[in-house]
Biopython code that builds the backbone (N, CA, C, O; Angstrom):
import numpy as np
from Bio.PDB.StructureBuilder import StructureBuilder

atoms = [
    (1, "MET", "N", (77.966, 96.667, 98.298)),
    (1, "MET", "CA", (77.488, 97.871, 97.396)),
    (1, "MET", "C", (78.325, 97.811, 96.422)),
    (1, "MET", "O", (79.481, 97.508, 96.719)),
    (2, "GLU", "N", (78.028, 98.052, 95.138)),
    (2, "GLU", "CA", (78.616, 97.962, 94.083)),
    (2, "GLU", "C", (78.742, 99.082, 93.259)),
    (2, "GLU", "O", (77.653, 99.657, 93.265)),
    (3, "ASP", "N", (79.877, 99.909, 92.262)),
    (3, "ASP", "CA", (79.013, 101.321, 91.952)),
    (3, "ASP", "C", (80.284, 100.906, 90.770)),
    (3, "ASP", "O", (81.411, 100.449, 90.963)),
    (4, "GLU", "N", (79.395, 101.369, 89.186)),
    (4, "GLU", "CA", (80.684, 101.493, 88.220)),
    (4, "GLU", "C", (80.530, 102.970, 87.518)),
    (4, "GLU", "O", (79.319, 103.186, 87.475)),
    (5, "TRP", "N", (80.992, 103.686, 87.151)),
    (5, "TRP", "CA", (80.753, 104.836, 86.647)),
    (5, "TRP", "C", (81.597, 105.290, 85.325)),
    (5, "TRP", "O", (81.675, 104.372, 84.508)),
    (6, "THR", "N", (82.116, 106.253, 85.008)),
    (6, "THR", "CA", (83.405, 106.298, 83.904)),
    (6, "THR", "C", (83.185, 107.860, 82.938)),
    (6, "THR", "O", (82.516, 108.234, 81.975)),
    (7, "LYS", "N", (84.197, 108.431, 83.882)),
    (7, "LYS", "CA", (84.684, 109.894, 83.800)),
    (7, "LYS", "C", (85.943, 110.107, 83.265)),
    (7, "LYS", "O", (87.039, 109.546, 83.241)),
    (8, "ALA", "N", (85.124, 111.653, 82.617)),
    (8, "ALA", "CA", (86.035, 112.118, 81.174)),
    (8, "ALA", "C", (87.262, 112.800, 82.325)),
    (8, "ALA", "O", (87.123, 113.388, 83.398)),
    (9, "ILE", "N", (88.325, 112.455, 81.628)),
    (9, "ILE", "CA", (89.816, 113.834, 81.811)),
    (9, "ILE", "C", (90.406, 114.592, 81.464)),
    (9, "ILE", "O", (90.180, 114.796, 80.271)),
    (10, "ALA", "N", (91.079, 115.172, 81.838)),
    (10, "ALA", "CA", (92.303, 115.469, 80.544)),
    (10, "ALA", "C", (92.431, 115.410, 79.276)),
    (10, "ALA", "O", (93.281, 114.526, 79.175)),
    (11, "GLY", "N", (92.143, 115.781, 78.079)),
    (11, "GLY", "CA", (92.536, 115.182, 76.847)),
    (11, "GLY", "C", (91.741, 114.748, 76.413)),
    (11, "GLY", "O", (91.748, 114.340, 75.252)),
    (12, "GLY", "N", (90.955, 114.695, 77.045)),
    (12, "GLY", "CA", (89.153, 113.832, 76.546)),
    (12, "GLY", "C", (89.479, 112.814, 76.143)),
    (12, "GLY", "O", (89.515, 112.427, 74.975)),
    (13, "ARG", "N", (89.850, 112.084, 77.444)),
    (13, "ARG", "CA", (90.410, 110.487, 77.717)),
    (13, "ARG", "C", (89.368, 110.451, 78.828)),
    (13, "ARG", "O", (88.926, 111.443, 79.409)),
    (14, "PHE", "N", (88.961, 108.910, 79.095)),
    (14, "PHE", "CA", (87.791, 108.394, 80.308)),
    (14, "PHE", "C", (88.764, 107.183, 80.597)),
    (14, "PHE", "O", (89.520, 106.391, 80.036)),
    (15, "VAL", "N", (88.183, 107.605, 82.030)),
    (15, "VAL", "CA", (88.569, 106.510, 83.202)),
    (15, "VAL", "C", (86.981, 105.930, 83.908)),
    (15, "VAL", "O", (86.041, 106.478, 84.483)),
    (16, "LYS", "N", (87.330, 104.485, 83.476)),
    (16, "LYS", "CA", (86.271, 103.658, 84.352)),
    (16, "LYS", "C", (86.466, 103.435, 85.411)),
    (16, "LYS", "O", (87.567, 102.915, 85.590)),
    (17, "PHE", "N", (85.750, 103.624, 86.474)),
    (17, "PHE", "CA", (86.463, 103.403, 87.935)),
    (17, "PHE", "C", (85.032, 102.525, 88.469)),
    (17, "PHE", "O", (83.897, 102.834, 88.105)),
    (18, "THR", "N", (85.344, 101.407, 89.378)),
    (18, "THR", "CA", (84.459, 100.803, 90.225)),
    (18, "THR", "C", (84.869, 100.869, 91.634)),
    (18, "THR", "O", (85.880, 101.439, 92.044)),
    (19, "TYR", "N", (83.871, 100.142, 92.450)),
    (19, "TYR", "CA", (83.951, 99.915, 93.709)),
    (19, "TYR", "C", (83.581, 99.183, 94.013)),
    (19, "TYR", "O", (82.874, 98.940, 93.034)),
    (20, "SER", "N", (83.266, 97.966, 95.073)),
    (20, "SER", "CA", (82.658, 96.633, 95.534)),
    (20, "SER", "C", (82.971, 96.684, 97.394)),
    (20, "SER", "O", (83.737, 97.493, 97.917)),
    (21, "ASP", "N", (82.617, 96.212, 97.730)),
    (21, "ASP", "CA", (82.169, 96.040, 99.558)),
    (21, "ASP", "C", (82.839, 94.984, 99.035)),
    (21, "ASP", "O", (82.555, 94.415, 97.981)),
    (22, "LEU", "N", (84.215, 94.580, 100.176)),
    (22, "LEU", "CA", (83.917, 93.166, 100.593)),
    (22, "LEU", "C", (83.972, 92.651, 101.756)),
    (22, "LEU", "O", (83.828, 93.454, 102.677)),
    (23, "PRO", "N", (84.207, 91.073, 102.155)),
    (23, "PRO", "CA", (83.815, 90.842, 103.480)),
    (23, "PRO", "C", (84.645, 91.917, 104.454)),
    (23, "PRO", "O", (85.530, 92.719, 104.157)),
    (24, "GLU", "N", (83.994, 91.609, 105.767)),
    (24, "GLU", "CA", (85.670, 92.559, 106.862)),
    (24, "GLU", "C", (85.544, 93.407, 106.662)),
    (24, "GLU", "O", (86.617, 93.963, 106.895)),
    (25, "GLY", "N", (84.561, 94.390, 106.167)),
    (25, "GLY", "CA", (84.860, 95.822, 105.737)),
    (25, "GLY", "C", (85.212, 96.367, 105.281)),
    (25, "GLY", "O", (85.236, 97.580, 105.485)),
    (26, "LYS", "N", (86.047, 95.337, 103.736)),
    (26, "LYS", "CA", (87.633, 96.019, 103.081)),
    (26, "LYS", "C", (86.868, 96.591, 101.527)),
    (26, "LYS", "O", (85.689, 96.274, 101.366)),
    (27, "ALA", "N", (87.451, 97.287, 100.605)),
    (27, "ALA", "CA", (87.049, 97.440, 99.531)),
    (27, "ALA", "C", (87.613, 97.687, 98.330)),
    (27, "ALA", "O", (88.511, 98.526, 98.404)),
    (28, "PHE", "N", (87.380, 97.197, 97.098)),
    (28, "PHE", "CA", (87.990, 96.744, 96.143)),
    (28, "PHE", "C", (87.863, 97.795, 95.552)),
    (28, "PHE", "O", (86.894, 98.351, 96.069)),
    (29, "LEU", "N", (88.497, 98.759, 94.320)),
    (29, "LEU", "CA", (88.429, 99.944, 93.368)),
    (29, "LEU", "C", (89.174, 99.426, 92.343)),
    (29, "LEU", "O", (90.192, 98.756, 92.518)),
    (30, "THR", "N", (88.769, 99.674, 91.423)),
    (30, "THR", "CA", (89.720, 99.756, 89.900)),
    (30, "THR", "C", (89.602, 101.159, 89.411)),
    (30, "THR", "O", (88.968, 102.147, 89.784)),
    (31, "ALA", "N", (90.358, 100.921, 88.536)),
    (31, "ALA", "CA", (90.631, 102.211, 88.047)),
    (31, "ALA", "C", (91.082, 102.153, 86.029)),
    (31, "ALA", "O", (92.291, 102.069, 85.816)),
    (32, "GLN", "N", (90.377, 102.186, 85.050)),
    (32, "GLN", "CA", (90.654, 101.623, 83.302)),
    (32, "GLN", "C", (90.683, 102.496, 82.702)),
    (32, "GLN", "O", (89.762, 103.308, 82.782)),
    (33, "MET", "N", (91.808, 102.708, 81.805)),
    (33, "MET", "CA", (91.876, 103.896, 81.286)),
    (33, "MET", "C", (91.148, 103.531, 79.405)),
    (33, "MET", "O", (91.980, 103.291, 78.530)),
    (34, "ALA", "N", (90.058, 103.539, 79.140)),
    (34, "ALA", "CA", (89.581, 103.147, 78.324)),
    (34, "ALA", "C", (90.210, 102.885, 76.860)),
    (34, "ALA", "O", (90.820, 103.898, 76.518)),
    (35, "GLY", "N", (90.270, 101.882, 75.889)),
    (35, "GLY", "CA", (90.859, 101.157, 75.632)),
    (35, "GLY", "C", (92.513, 100.771, 75.781)),
    (35, "GLY", "O", (93.377, 100.735, 74.904)),
    (36, "HIS", "N", (92.599, 100.520, 77.120)),
    (36, "HIS", "CA", (93.617, 99.775, 77.480)),
    (36, "HIS", "C", (93.303, 98.700, 78.367)),
    (36, "HIS", "O", (92.404, 98.540, 79.192)),
    (37, "GLU", "N", (94.273, 98.003, 77.991)),
    (37, "GLU", "CA", (94.317, 96.425, 79.002)),
    (37, "GLU", "C", (94.820, 96.819, 80.121)),
    (37, "GLU", "O", (94.163, 96.257, 80.997)),
    (38, "VAL", "N", (95.614, 97.468, 80.587)),
    (38, "VAL", "CA", (95.728, 97.596, 82.210)),
    (38, "VAL", "C", (94.278, 97.746, 82.801)),
    (38, "VAL", "O", (93.275, 97.892, 82.103)),
    (39, "VAL", "N", (94.291, 97.691, 84.187)),
    (39, "VAL", "CA", (93.391, 98.000, 85.009)),
    (39, "VAL", "C", (94.351, 97.998, 86.680)),
    (39, "VAL", "O", (95.026, 97.167, 87.288)),
    (40, "CYS", "N", (93.966, 99.285, 86.886)),
    (40, "CYS", "CA", (94.829, 99.219, 88.341)),
    (40, "CYS", "C", (93.986, 99.087, 89.274)),
    (40, "CYS", "O", (92.902, 99.642, 89.092)),
    (41, "SER", "N", (94.135, 98.535, 90.205)),
    (41, "SER", "CA", (93.209, 97.918, 91.321)),
    (41, "SER", "C", (93.952, 98.308, 93.004)),
    (41, "SER", "O", (95.032, 98.842, 93.255)),
    (42, "VAL", "N", (93.180, 97.940, 93.677)),
    (42, "VAL", "CA", (93.815, 98.033, 94.889)),
    (42, "VAL", "C", (92.849, 97.477, 96.211)),
    (42, "VAL", "O", (91.650, 97.515, 95.936)),
    (43, "ILE", "N", (93.087, 97.093, 97.258)),
    (43, "ILE", "CA", (92.170, 96.125, 98.108)),
    (43, "ILE", "C", (92.310, 97.639, 99.766)),
    (43, "ILE", "O", (93.187, 97.509, 100.620)),
    (44, "LEU", "N", (91.705, 98.349, 99.793)),
    (44, "LEU", "CA", (91.327, 99.083, 100.699)),
    (44, "LEU", "C", (90.932, 98.199, 102.150)),
    (44, "LEU", "O", (89.844, 97.679, 102.397)),
    (45, "PRO", "N", (92.044, 98.202, 102.934)),
    (45, "PRO", "CA", (91.383, 97.212, 104.596)),
    (45, "PRO", "C", (90.624, 98.318, 105.339)),
    (45, "PRO", "O", (89.853, 97.755, 106.116)),
    (46, "GLN", "N", (90.517, 99.567, 105.428)),
    (46, "GLN", "CA", (89.594, 100.039, 105.722)),
    (46, "GLN", "C", (89.072, 101.947, 105.093)),
    (46, "GLN", "O", (89.088, 103.048, 105.643)),
    (47, "PRO", "N", (88.730, 101.522, 103.915)),
    (47, "PRO", "CA", (87.866, 102.466, 103.109)),
    (47, "PRO", "C", (86.866, 103.400, 103.975)),
    (47, "PRO", "O", (86.234, 103.129, 104.996)),
    (48, "GLU", "N", (86.938, 104.559, 103.239)),
    (48, "GLU", "CA", (86.008, 105.610, 103.632)),
    (48, "GLU", "C", (84.911, 105.426, 103.649)),
    (48, "GLU", "O", (84.290, 104.980, 102.684)),
    (49, "HIS", "N", (84.350, 105.760, 104.876)),
    (49, "HIS", "CA", (82.549, 105.186, 104.904)),
    (49, "HIS", "C", (81.663, 106.769, 105.433)),
    (49, "HIS", "O", (82.027, 107.221, 106.519)),
    (50, "PRO", "N", (80.858, 107.331, 104.878)),
    (50, "PRO", "CA", (80.268, 106.575, 103.179)),
    (50, "PRO", "C", (80.950, 106.332, 101.691)),
    (50, "PRO", "O", (81.510, 107.285, 101.148)),
    (51, "PHE", "N", (80.933, 105.930, 101.488)),
    (51, "PHE", "CA", (81.847, 105.657, 100.053)),
    (51, "PHE", "C", (81.248, 106.996, 99.429)),
    (51, "PHE", "O", (80.446, 107.865, 99.773)),
    (52, "SER", "N", (82.036, 106.716, 98.359)),
    (52, "SER", "CA", (82.140, 108.391, 97.691)),
    (52, "SER", "C", (82.748, 108.301, 96.105)),
    (52, "SER", "O", (83.890, 107.864, 95.960)),
    (53, "ARG", "N", (82.129, 108.633, 95.175)),
    (53, "ARG", "CA", (83.286, 108.444, 93.859)),
    (53, "ARG", "C", (83.707, 108.974, 93.918)),
    (53, "ARG", "O", (84.715, 108.496, 93.397)),
    (54, "GLU", "N", (84.138, 110.617, 94.393)),
    (54, "GLU", "CA", (85.018, 111.684, 94.327)),
    (54, "GLU", "C", (86.571, 110.984, 95.627)),
    (54, "GLU", "O", (87.697, 111.483, 95.641)),
    (55, "GLY", "N", (86.258, 110.170, 96.245)),
    (55, "GLY", "CA", (87.122, 109.262, 97.344)),
    (55, "GLY", "C", (88.192, 108.537, 96.178)),
    (55, "GLY", "O", (89.419, 108.544, 96.072)),
    (56, "VAL", "N", (86.625, 107.652, 95.034)),
    (56, "VAL", "CA", (87.831, 106.355, 94.386)),
    (56, "VAL", "C", (88.309, 107.064, 93.276)),
    (56, "VAL", "O", (89.085, 106.622, 92.429)),
    (57, "GLU", "N", (87.687, 108.467, 93.328)),
    (57, "GLU", "CA", (88.937, 108.823, 92.462)),
    (57, "GLU", "C", (90.338, 109.888, 92.305)),
    (57, "GLU", "O", (91.098, 110.184, 91.384)),
    (58, "ARG", "N", (90.218, 110.205, 93.530)),
    (58, "ARG", "CA", (91.153, 110.573, 94.257)),
    (58, "ARG", "C", (92.395, 109.633, 94.227)),
    (58, "ARG", "O", (93.496, 109.638, 93.677)),
    (59, "HIS", "N", (91.600, 108.700, 95.205)),
    (59, "HIS", "CA", (92.678, 107.319, 94.877)),
    (59, "HIS", "C", (93.588, 107.066, 93.822)),
    (59, "HIS", "O", (94.817, 107.026, 93.886)),
    (60, "PHE", "N", (92.862, 106.903, 92.863)),
    (60, "PHE", "CA", (94.105, 107.228, 91.037)),
    (60, "PHE", "C", (94.087, 108.246, 90.549)),
    (60, "PHE", "O", (94.032, 108.217, 89.319)),
    (61, "GLU", "N", (94.118, 109.413, 91.115)),
    (61, "GLU", "CA", (94.290, 110.716, 90.398)),
    (61, "GLU", "C", (96.491, 110.679, 89.859)),
    (61, "GLU", "O", (97.102, 111.382, 89.053)),
    (62, "HIS", "N", (96.730, 110.127, 90.305)),
    (62, "HIS", "CA", (98.225, 110.405, 89.944)),
    (62, "HIS", "C", (98.471, 109.486, 88.921)),
    (62, "HIS", "O", (99.199, 109.645, 87.941)),
    (63, "GLY", "N", (97.560, 108.156, 89.345)),
    (63, "GLY", "CA", (97.871, 106.811, 88.584)),
    (63, "GLY", "C", (96.979, 106.349, 87.125)),
    (63, "GLY", "O", (97.059, 105.177, 86.758)),
    (64, "THR", "N", (96.153, 107.322, 86.347)),
    (64, "THR", "CA", (95.070, 107.151, 85.589)),
    (64, "THR", "C", (95.664, 107.062, 84.259)),
    (64, "THR", "O", (95.112, 106.616, 83.253)),
    (65, "ASP", "N", (97.470, 107.781, 84.406)),
    (65, "ASP", "CA", (97.982, 107.634, 82.854)),
    (65, "ASP", "C", (98.081, 105.776, 82.370)),
    (65, "ASP", "O", (97.680, 105.223, 81.346)),
    (66, "PHE", "N", (98.768, 105.215, 83.570)),
    (66, "PHE", "CA", (99.180, 103.954, 83.149)),
    (66, "PHE", "C", (100.314, 103.654, 82.195)),
    (66, "PHE", "O", (100.654, 102.484, 82.016)),
    (67, "GLY", "N", (100.875, 104.586, 81.617)),
    (67, "GLY", "CA", (101.986, 104.604, 80.458)),
    (67, "GLY", "C", (101.846, 102.916, 80.112)),
    (67, "GLY", "O", (102.694, 102.048, 80.321)),
    (68, "SER", "N", (100.384, 102.756, 79.470)),
    (68, "SER", "CA", (100.506, 101.599, 78.570)),
    (68, "SER", "C", (100.141, 102.096, 77.526)),
    (68, "SER", "O", (99.947, 103.255, 77.160)),
    (69, "ARG", "N", (100.019, 100.664, 76.844)),
    (69, "ARG", "CA", (99.696, 101.288, 74.932)),
    (69, "ARG", "C", (98.491, 100.725, 75.224)),
    (69, "ARG", "O", (98.162, 100.096, 76.230)),
    (70, "PRO", "N", (97.490, 101.175, 73.679)),
    (70, "PRO", "CA", (95.969, 101.011, 73.701)),
    (70, "PRO", "C", (96.055, 99.334, 73.899)),
    (70, "PRO", "O", (97.081, 98.688, 74.116)),
    (71, "ARG", "N", (94.810, 98.869, 73.774)),
    (71, "ARG", "CA", (94.472, 97.149, 73.417)),
    (71, "ARG", "C", (94.637, 96.959, 71.868)),
    (71, "ARG", "O", (94.290, 97.730, 70.973)),
    (72, "ALA", "N", (95.392, 95.466, 71.760)),
    (72, "ALA", "CA", (95.895, 95.333, 70.340)),
    (72, "ALA", "C", (94.499, 94.566, 69.810)),
    (72, "ALA", "O", (93.832, 93.706, 70.386)),
    (73, "GLN", "N", (94.303, 95.196, 68.499)),
    (73, "GLN", "CA", (93.474, 95.301, 67.576)),
    (73, "GLN", "C", (92.705, 93.632, 67.232)),
    (73, "GLN", "O", (91.854, 93.515, 66.351)),
]
sb = StructureBuilder()
sb.init_structure("model")
sb.init_model(0)
sb.init_chain("A")
sb.init_seg("    ")
for serial, (resi, resn, name, xyz) in enumerate(atoms, 1):
    if name == "N":
        sb.init_residue(resn, " ", resi, " ")
    sb.init_atom(name, np.array(xyz, "f"), 0.0, 1.0, " ", f" {name:<3s}", serial, name[0])
structure = sb.get_structure()
């Protein structure tokens, strides 16, 4: 299973999230702030089942600011 979505967060910013199933029951999650090059990602060895967007968002809720600068023009 694969899923990708965008969510508005505080300050009118947007975060793109992705979820992908990997072999052996693992999952690959990503979060990226709109306009930033930095992508935060993690491989979960034992992801929650069934998959939920809320679960992915909770995983990154303390790290979606990333402290990075906007993408160069």
